[in-house]
VOROBA-609130 format. One record per residue (C-alpha): residue number from 1; residue in three letters; x, y, z. Coordinates in Angstrom, 1 decimal. Layout:
BEGIN
rec k NUM, r ALA, east X, north Y, up Z
...
***
This chain:
BEGIN
rec k 1, r MET, east 107.9, north 64.9, up 98.7
rec k 2, r SER, east 108.7, north 61.3, up 99.5
rec k 3, r VAL, east 112.1, north 60.8, up 101.1
rec k 4, r PRO, east 113.8, north 57.4, up 101.3
rec k 5, r THR, east 115.5, north 56.2, up 104.4
rec k 6, r THR, east 118.9, north 55.5, up 102.8
rec k 7, r MET, east 121.0, north 57.2, up 100.0
rec k 8, r GLN, east 124.2, north 56.8, up 98.0
rec k 9, r ALA, east 127.1, north 59.0, up 99.1
rec k 10, r LEU, east 130.8, north 59.5, up 98.4
rec k 11, r GLN, east 132.5, north 58.9, up 101.7
rec k 12, r MET, east 136.1, north 59.6, up 102.4
rec k 13, r GLN, east 137.2, north 56.6, up 104.5
rec k 14, r ASP, east 141.0, north 57.2, up 104.5
rec k 15, r VAL, east 143.5, north 59.4, up 102.7
rec k 16, r GLN, east 143.2, north 58.6, up 98.9
rec k 17, r LYS, east 140.2, north 56.4, up 99.6
rec k 18, r LEU, east 136.8, north 57.7, up 98.4
rec k 19, r VAL, east 134.0, north 55.1, up 98.4
rec k 20, r CYS, east 130.5, north 55.2, up 97.1
rec k 21, r THR, east 128.4, north 53.7, up 99.9
rec k 22, r GLU, east 124.9, north 53.6, up 101.2
rec k 23, r ILE, east 124.1, north 55.6, up 104.4
rec k 24, r LEU, east 121.1, north 56.9, up 106.1
rec k 25, r VAL, east 119.4, north 60.0, up 104.8
rec k 26, r PRO, east 120.0, north 62.7, up 107.5
rec k 27, r GLU, east 117.2, north 64.4, up 109.4
rec k 28, r PRO, east 117.2, north 68.2, up 109.5
rec k 29, r LYS, east 117.3, north 70.0, up 112.8
rec k 30, r PRO, east 114.7, north 72.7, up 113.5
rec k 31, r ASP, east 116.7, north 75.4, up 111.7
rec k 32, r GLU, east 117.9, north 73.2, up 108.9
rec k 33, r VAL, east 116.6, north 71.9, up 105.5
rec k 34, r LEU, east 117.1, north 68.6, up 103.9
rec k 35, r VAL, east 118.1, north 69.1, up 100.2
rec k 36, r ARG, east 117.8, north 66.6, up 97.5
rec k 37, r THR, east 121.0, north 67.1, up 95.5
rec k 38, r LEU, east 120.6, north 68.0, up 91.8
rec k 39, r ALA, east 124.1, north 69.1, up 91.0
rec k 40, r ALA, east 127.4, north 69.3, up 92.8
rec k 41, r THR, east 130.8, north 70.6, up 91.5
rec k 42, r ILE, east 134.2, north 69.3, up 92.5
rec k 43, r CYS, east 136.5, north 71.9, up 94.2
rec k 44, r THR, east 140.2, north 71.9, up 94.3
rec k 45, r SER, east 140.0, north 71.7, up 98.0
rec k 46, r ASP, east 138.0, north 68.4, up 97.7
rec k 47, r LEU, east 141.0, north 67.0, up 95.9
rec k 48, r HIS, east 143.4, north 68.3, up 98.5
rec k 49, r ASP, east 141.3, north 66.8, up 101.3
rec k 50, r LEU, east 141.3, north 63.4, up 99.6
rec k 51, r ALA, east 145.0, north 63.5, up 98.8
rec k 52, r ARG, east 146.4, north 64.7, up 102.2
rec k 53, r ASN, east 143.5, north 65.5, up 104.6
rec k 54, r PRO, east 145.3, north 68.7, up 105.6
rec k 55, r PHE, east 142.5, north 69.9, up 107.9
rec k 56, r ARG, east 142.4, north 66.5, up 109.7
rec k 57, r ILE, east 138.8, north 65.8, up 108.9
rec k 58, r ALA, east 137.4, north 63.1, up 111.2
rec k 59, r LEU, east 136.8, north 60.1, up 109.0
rec k 60, r PRO, east 134.6, north 58.7, up 107.6
rec k 61, r ARG, east 133.1, north 61.8, up 106.1
rec k 62, r VAL, east 130.9, north 62.5, up 103.0
rec k 63, r LEU, east 132.9, north 65.1, up 101.0
rec k 64, r GLY, east 131.6, north 68.0, up 98.9
rec k 65, r HIS, east 130.5, north 71.6, up 99.6
rec k 66, r GLU, east 129.4, north 73.2, up 96.3
rec k 67, r ALA, east 125.9, north 72.1, up 95.4
rec k 68, r ALA, east 122.3, north 73.0, up 94.5
rec k 69, r GLY, east 119.1, north 71.0, up 94.8
rec k 70, r ALA, east 115.5, north 70.9, up 95.8
rec k 71, r VAL, east 114.2, north 71.3, up 99.3
rec k 72, r ALA, east 113.0, north 67.9, up 100.4
rec k 73, r ARG, east 112.1, north 68.5, up 104.1
rec k 74, r CYS, east 112.1, north 71.6, up 106.4
rec k 75, r GLY, east 113.0, north 71.7, up 110.0
rec k 76, r SER, east 110.2, north 72.8, up 112.4
rec k 77, r ALA, east 111.5, north 76.4, up 112.7
rec k 78, r VAL, east 111.9, north 77.0, up 109.0
rec k 79, r LYS, east 109.1, north 79.1, up 107.6
rec k 80, r HIS, east 110.4, north 80.8, up 104.5
rec k 81, r LEU, east 111.2, north 77.7, up 102.5
rec k 82, r SER, east 109.0, north 74.8, up 101.5
rec k 83, r PRO, east 109.6, north 71.4, up 99.8
rec k 84, r GLY, east 110.1, north 71.6, up 96.1
rec k 85, r MET, east 111.9, north 74.9, up 96.1
rec k 86, r ARG, east 115.2, north 74.8, up 94.2
rec k 87, r VAL, east 118.1, north 76.2, up 96.3
rec k 88, r ALA, east 121.8, north 76.7, up 96.2
rec k 89, r ALA, east 123.8, north 76.1, up 99.4
rec k 90, r HIS, east 126.7, north 77.9, up 101.1
rec k 91, r PRO, east 128.8, north 75.4, up 103.1
rec k 92, r VAL, east 130.2, north 77.8, up 105.7
rec k 93, r ILE, east 128.3, north 77.7, up 109.0
rec k 94, r PRO, east 129.2, north 80.3, up 111.6
rec k 95, r CYS, east 128.5, north 79.7, up 115.3
rec k 96, r LYS, east 127.2, north 83.3, up 115.7
rec k 97, r THR, east 128.4, north 83.5, up 119.3
rec k 98, r CYS, east 132.2, north 83.7, up 119.2
rec k 99, r ALA, east 134.2, north 87.0, up 119.3
rec k 100, r GLU, east 134.6, north 87.2, up 115.5
rec k 101, r CYS, east 130.9, north 86.5, up 114.8
rec k 102, r ARG, east 129.9, north 89.2, up 117.4
rec k 103, r ARG, east 132.3, north 91.6, up 115.6
rec k 104, r GLY, east 130.4, north 91.0, up 112.3
rec k 105, r PHE, east 133.1, north 88.7, up 110.8
rec k 106, r GLU, east 131.1, north 85.5, up 110.7
rec k 107, r HIS, east 133.2, north 84.3, up 107.8
rec k 108, r LEU, east 136.2, north 84.2, up 110.2
rec k 109, r CYS, east 134.3, north 82.3, up 112.9
rec k 110, r HIS, east 136.5, north 80.6, up 115.5
rec k 111, r ARG, east 134.1, north 77.6, up 115.7
rec k 112, r MET, east 133.1, north 77.5, up 112.1
rec k 113, r GLY, east 131.1, north 74.5, up 110.7
rec k 114, r HIS, east 131.6, north 73.5, up 107.1
rec k 115, r LEU, east 129.9, north 71.0, up 104.9
rec k 116, r GLY, east 132.3, north 68.2, up 104.1
rec k 117, r TYR, east 134.5, north 68.9, up 107.1
rec k 118, r ASP, east 132.8, north 68.7, up 110.5
rec k 119, r ARG, east 129.5, north 67.4, up 109.0
rec k 120, r ASP, east 128.6, north 65.4, up 105.9
rec k 121, r GLY, east 128.8, north 67.2, up 102.6
rec k 122, r THR, east 127.1, north 67.4, up 99.2
rec k 123, r PHE, east 128.5, north 64.4, up 97.3
rec k 124, r ALA, east 125.3, north 62.5, up 98.2
rec k 125, r GLU, east 121.8, north 62.2, up 97.1
rec k 126, r TYR, east 120.7, north 64.3, up 100.1
rec k 127, r PHE, east 122.4, north 66.8, up 102.4
rec k 128, r VAL, east 121.3, north 69.0, up 105.3
rec k 129, r VAL, east 122.3, north 72.6, up 105.8
rec k 130, r PRO, east 121.0, north 75.5, up 107.9
rec k 131, r ALA, east 118.1, north 77.3, up 106.2
rec k 132, r ASP, east 119.8, north 80.7, up 106.4
rec k 133, r ARG, east 122.7, north 79.3, up 104.3
rec k 134, r VAL, east 120.7, north 78.6, up 101.2
rec k 135, r ARG, east 119.2, north 80.9, up 98.6
rec k 136, r VAL, east 116.3, north 80.1, up 96.3
rec k 137, r LEU, east 117.3, north 79.9, up 92.7
rec k 138, r PRO, east 115.5, north 81.9, up 90.0
rec k 139, r GLU, east 114.0, north 80.0, up 87.2
rec k 140, r THR, east 116.6, north 81.4, up 84.9
rec k 141, r VAL, east 119.5, north 79.8, up 86.9
rec k 142, r PRO, east 119.8, north 76.0, up 86.3
rec k 143, r SER, east 120.8, north 73.9, up 89.3
rec k 144, r ILE, east 124.2, north 73.1, up 87.8
rec k 145, r LEU, east 125.0, north 76.8, up 87.6
rec k 146, r GLY, east 123.5, north 77.3, up 91.1
rec k 147, r ALA, east 126.2, north 74.9, up 92.5
rec k 148, r LEU, east 128.6, north 77.8, up 91.9
rec k 149, r LEU, east 127.0, north 80.0, up 94.5
rec k 150, r GLU, east 129.8, north 79.6, up 97.1
rec k 151, r PRO, east 132.7, north 79.7, up 94.6
rec k 152, r VAL, east 131.3, north 83.0, up 93.2
rec k 153, r SER, east 130.9, north 84.3, up 96.8
rec k 154, r VAL, east 134.5, north 83.7, up 97.8
rec k 155, r CYS, east 135.8, north 85.2, up 94.5
rec k 156, r LEU, east 133.7, north 88.3, up 95.1
rec k 157, r GLN, east 135.5, north 88.5, up 98.5
rec k 158, r ALA, east 138.9, north 88.4, up 96.7
rec k 159, r VAL, east 137.9, north 91.3, up 94.5
rec k 160, r ALA, east 136.5, north 93.2, up 97.5
rec k 161, r GLN, east 139.8, north 92.7, up 99.4
rec k 162, r SER, east 141.6, north 94.3, up 96.5
rec k 163, r GLY, east 140.1, north 97.7, up 97.5
rec k 164, r ASP, east 138.9, north 100.3, up 95.1
rec k 165, r VAL, east 139.8, north 98.7, up 91.8
rec k 166, r GLY, east 138.0, north 101.1, up 89.4
rec k 167, r GLY, east 140.4, north 102.2, up 86.6
rec k 168, r LYS, east 143.3, north 100.1, up 88.0
rec k 169, r ASN, east 145.4, north 97.2, up 86.6
rec k 170, r MET, east 145.0, north 93.8, up 88.2
rec k 171, r LEU, east 147.1, north 90.7, up 87.8
rec k 172, r VAL, east 145.4, north 87.3, up 88.5
rec k 173, r VAL, east 148.0, north 84.6, up 89.1
rec k 174, r GLY, east 146.4, north 81.2, up 88.3
rec k 175, r ASP, east 144.5, north 79.9, up 85.4
rec k 176, r GLY, east 142.1, north 77.5, up 87.2
rec k 177, r PRO, east 138.4, north 77.9, up 87.8
rec k 178, r PHE, east 138.9, north 80.5, up 90.5
rec k 179, r GLY, east 141.4, north 82.6, up 88.5
rec k 180, r ASN, east 139.0, north 82.5, up 85.6
rec k 181, r MET, east 136.0, north 83.5, up 87.8
rec k 182, r ILE, east 138.0, north 86.3, up 89.6
rec k 183, r ALA, east 139.0, north 87.8, up 86.3
rec k 184, r ARG, east 135.4, north 87.9, up 85.1
rec k 185, r LEU, east 134.1, north 89.5, up 88.3
rec k 186, r ALA, east 137.0, north 92.0, up 88.4
rec k 187, r ARG, east 136.0, north 93.4, up 85.0
rec k 188, r LYS, east 132.4, north 93.8, up 86.3
rec k 189, r GLU, east 133.8, north 95.9, up 89.1
rec k 190, r GLY, east 135.5, north 98.3, up 86.6
rec k 191, r VAL, east 139.1, north 97.2, up 86.6
rec k 192, r LYS, east 140.9, north 98.9, up 83.7
rec k 193, r GLN, east 143.1, north 95.9, up 82.8
rec k 194, r VAL, east 142.9, north 92.3, up 83.9
rec k 195, r LEU, east 145.9, north 90.2, up 83.2
rec k 196, r VAL, east 145.9, north 86.5, up 83.9
rec k 197, r VAL, east 149.2, north 84.6, up 84.2
rec k 198, r GLY, east 149.1, north 80.8, up 84.0
rec k 199, r ARG, east 150.8, north 77.7, up 82.5
rec k 200, r GLU, east 148.0, north 75.7, up 80.9
rec k 201, r PRO, east 147.0, north 76.9, up 77.4
rec k 202, r PHE, east 143.6, north 75.3, up 77.4
rec k 203, r ARG, east 142.6, north 77.0, up 80.7
rec k 204, r LEU, east 144.0, north 80.4, up 79.7
rec k 205, r GLN, east 141.9, north 80.3, up 76.5
rec k 206, r GLN, east 138.7, north 79.9, up 78.5
rec k 207, r ILE, east 139.1, north 83.2, up 80.3
rec k 208, r ARG, east 136.7, north 85.9, up 79.1
rec k 209, r GLY, east 137.4, north 89.6, up 79.1
rec k 210, r ALA, east 141.1, north 89.4, up 80.2
rec k 211, r GLU, east 144.5, north 89.5, up 78.7
rec k 212, r ILE, east 146.4, north 86.3, up 79.1
rec k 213, r THR, east 150.1, north 85.6, up 79.4
rec k 214, r GLN, east 152.6, north 83.0, up 80.7
rec k 215, r VAL, east 155.1, north 85.6, up 81.8
rec k 216, r ALA, east 154.1, north 88.1, up 84.5
rec k 217, r PRO, east 155.0, north 91.8, up 84.2
rec k 218, r VAL, east 157.2, north 93.6, up 86.7
rec k 219, r LYS, east 156.2, north 96.7, up 88.7
rec k 220, r THR, east 153.2, north 97.7, up 86.6
rec k 221, r MET, east 150.1, north 96.3, up 88.5
rec k 222, r ASP, east 148.1, north 98.0, up 91.2
rec k 223, r VAL, east 146.7, north 94.7, up 92.5
rec k 224, r ALA, east 147.7, north 91.0, up 92.3
rec k 225, r ILE, east 145.5, north 88.2, up 93.4
rec k 226, r LEU, east 147.1, north 84.9, up 94.2
rec k 227, r ALA, east 144.7, north 82.2, up 92.8
rec k 228, r VAL, east 147.1, north 79.2, up 92.9
rec k 229, r SER, east 148.8, north 77.5, up 95.8
rec k 230, r SER, east 152.4, north 78.1, up 94.8
rec k 231, r VAL, east 155.3, north 79.7, up 96.7
rec k 232, r GLU, east 156.8, north 80.7, up 93.4
rec k 233, r ALA, east 153.6, north 82.5, up 92.5
rec k 234, r VAL, east 153.9, north 84.7, up 95.6
rec k 235, r THR, east 157.2, north 86.0, up 94.4
rec k 236, r THR, east 155.8, north 86.6, up 90.9
rec k 237, r SER, east 152.8, north 88.5, up 92.4
rec k 238, r LEU, east 154.9, north 90.8, up 94.6
rec k 239, r ALA, east 157.4, north 91.5, up 91.7
rec k 240, r ALA, east 154.5, north 92.6, up 89.5
rec k 241, r LEU, east 153.3, north 95.3, up 91.9
rec k 242, r ARG, east 154.0, north 99.0, up 91.5
rec k 243, r PRO, east 154.6, north 101.1, up 94.6
rec k 244, r ARG, east 151.7, north 101.0, up 97.0
rec k 245, r GLY, east 150.3, north 97.9, up 95.2
rec k 246, r ARG, east 148.3, north 95.2, up 97.0
rec k 247, r LEU, east 148.7, north 91.5, up 97.0
rec k 248, r VAL, east 145.5, north 89.5, up 97.9
rec k 249, r ILE, east 146.2, north 85.9, up 99.1
rec k 250, r PHE, east 143.1, north 84.0, up 97.9
rec k 251, r SER, east 144.6, north 80.5, up 97.6
rec k 252, r ALA, east 145.8, north 78.7, up 100.7
rec k 253, r LEU, east 149.6, north 78.0, up 100.9
rec k 254, r PRO, east 150.6, north 74.8, up 102.6
rec k 255, r GLU, east 154.0, north 75.9, up 103.7
rec k 256, r PRO, east 155.8, north 79.1, up 105.0
rec k 257, r VAL, east 156.7, north 81.6, up 102.3
rec k 258, r PRO, east 159.8, north 83.8, up 102.3
rec k 259, r VAL, east 158.9, north 87.5, up 101.7
rec k 260, r ASP, east 161.4, north 90.2, up 100.9
rec k 261, r LEU, east 160.3, north 92.7, up 103.6
rec k 262, r PHE, east 162.8, north 95.3, up 102.4
rec k 263, r SER, east 161.0, north 95.6, up 99.0
rec k 264, r LEU, east 157.7, north 95.6, up 100.9
rec k 265, r HIS, east 159.0, north 98.5, up 103.0
rec k 266, r VAL, east 160.5, north 100.7, up 100.3
rec k 267, r SER, east 157.5, north 100.3, up 98.0
rec k 268, r GLU, east 154.9, north 100.5, up 100.7
rec k 269, r LEU, east 153.2, north 97.3, up 99.5
rec k 270, r GLU, east 150.3, north 95.6, up 101.2
rec k 271, r ILE, east 149.5, north 91.9, up 101.7
rec k 272, r VAL, east 145.9, north 91.0, up 102.7
rec k 273, r GLY, east 144.0, north 87.7, up 102.9
rec k 274, r ALA, east 140.7, north 86.7, up 101.4
rec k 275, r CYS, east 139.1, north 83.8, up 103.2
rec k 276, r ASN, east 135.5, north 82.7, up 102.7
rec k 277, r ASP, east 133.2, north 85.7, up 102.2
rec k 278, r GLU, east 131.5, north 88.4, up 104.1
rec k 279, r ASP, east 127.9, north 87.3, up 103.5
rec k 280, r ARG, east 128.1, north 87.8, up 99.7
rec k 281, r LEU, east 125.4, north 85.2, up 98.9
rec k 282, r ASP, east 122.9, north 87.6, up 97.5
rec k 283, r GLU, east 125.5, north 89.4, up 95.4
rec k 284, r ALA, east 126.7, north 86.0, up 94.1
rec k 285, r LEU, east 123.2, north 85.0, up 93.1
rec k 286, r GLU, east 122.9, north 88.2, up 91.1
rec k 287, r CYS, east 126.2, north 87.3, up 89.3
rec k 288, r LEU, east 124.9, north 83.8, up 88.5
rec k 289, r SER, east 121.9, north 85.6, up 86.9
rec k 290, r ASP, east 124.1, north 88.0, up 84.8
rec k 291, r PRO, east 124.4, north 86.7, up 81.3
rec k 292, r SER, east 127.3, north 89.0, up 80.6
rec k 293, r LEU, east 129.5, north 87.0, up 83.0
rec k 294, r ALA, east 128.7, north 83.7, up 81.3
rec k 295, r LEU, east 129.7, north 81.8, up 84.5
rec k 296, r GLU, east 128.2, north 78.6, up 83.1
rec k 297, r GLU, east 131.3, north 78.4, up 80.8
rec k 298, r LEU, east 133.4, north 77.4, up 83.8
rec k 299, r ILE, east 131.6, north 74.1, up 84.0
rec k 300, r THR, east 133.3, north 72.3, up 81.1
rec k 301, r HIS, east 132.3, north 68.8, up 82.0
rec k 302, r THR, east 129.1, north 67.3, up 83.5
rec k 303, r LEU, east 128.9, north 63.6, up 84.5
rec k 304, r PRO, east 126.2, north 61.6, up 86.2
rec k 305, r PHE, east 126.7, north 60.7, up 89.8
rec k 306, r ARG, east 127.3, north 57.1, up 88.9
rec k 307, r ASP, east 130.4, north 58.2, up 87.0
rec k 308, r TRP, east 131.9, north 59.9, up 90.0
rec k 309, r SER, east 135.3, north 58.1, up 89.7
rec k 310, r GLU, east 135.8, north 59.4, up 86.2
rec k 311, r ALA, east 134.7, north 62.9, up 87.3
rec k 312, r PHE, east 137.3, north 63.0, up 90.0
rec k 313, r GLU, east 140.0, north 61.7, up 87.7
rec k 314, r LEU, east 139.2, north 64.4, up 85.2
rec k 315, r ALA, east 139.1, north 67.1, up 87.9
rec k 316, r ARG, east 142.5, north 65.9, up 89.3
rec k 317, r ASN, east 144.4, north 65.3, up 86.1
rec k 318, r GLY, east 142.5, north 66.9, up 83.2
rec k 319, r HIS, east 143.9, north 70.4, up 83.4
rec k 320, r ASP, east 144.6, north 70.3, up 79.7
rec k 321, r ARG, east 140.9, north 69.9, up 78.8
rec k 322, r ALA, east 138.8, north 70.7, up 81.9
rec k 323, r LEU, east 138.0, north 73.6, up 84.3
rec k 324, r LYS, east 135.1, north 72.8, up 86.6
rec k 325, r VAL, east 133.7, north 69.3, up 86.7
rec k 326, r ALA, east 130.1, north 68.7, up 87.9
rec k 327, r LEU, east 128.1, north 65.7, up 89.1
rec k 328, r THR, east 124.4, north 65.6, up 88.3
rec k 329, r PHE, east 121.8, north 63.5, up 90.1
rec k 330, r GLU, east 118.8, north 61.7, up 88.7
rec k 331, r THR, east 115.6, north 63.7, up 89.0
rec k 332, r ASP, east 112.0, north 63.3, up 87.9
rec k 333, r ASN, east 111.8, north 66.9, up 86.8
rec k 334, r GLU, east 113.5, north 67.7, up 83.5
rec k 335, r ASN, east 113.5, north 71.4, up 84.4
rec k 336, r ASP, east 115.7, north 70.8, up 87.5
***
């Protein structure tokens, strides 16, 4: 496969300044692969990074971390992949040597690498990623759906952190792409009732296999999953739990949250986090291949890379008509 020396990429050069520019195509290290991007989806965290740079990303930096493509070049130590294979990427890169990695918690690595944060990401014609952080896509999974590999992985983690959910009632707070995805995956895990609370009628109507509401119940749910970055939503979630219920914090909260510890005490409630995922890539790939989940429905808009500005505007301000927005890249193979 012929690889050019330069490529187009979306580079964050300052807060609220994303620029399409020409940069060098990166070279893969021995344990990495160079991937020709076929599809990349816009994550809410991409929008937060661009708006505020909360993680203090060293700029300039190519953003993006949800993508699928075709292997263009393999590092010298990579033997199980070859050019032309379609793959989906997971952006989290554990160091494998810190205390948490040695404990088996690579998703909580102290020196974690991440596409779009400490290295260039996927909003580019090519990107590099460690070979063990990609999965080969089946022919039945189109590249645009494969770009959801990491979002599905982290949503599976949220459901796993809910404990044994079989036959139980679950509240999902948040009607965005992640709330929608969590609701679908929860039903697959045998949850008796999935109730999603949100504010945007369009987004609520897109959620399959769940009851929807704009007013949360009180003291009737076994599990609540916070899928929106809102202090108010934390209070709503805790109020919905019956005694010995569990709140899973999936969405990051940018500020301290007051918690009524007396209610937590007398009802023996639990609060747990769900951050990244415990190596759920293969499970996520199975979910992408499961037609009953219809995860392709979450990608409501697809735009060519040249229309990136319109795509970001839609992802940022189009909550009344959009869920997940994808960018697609030109390719010579119509089956990609």
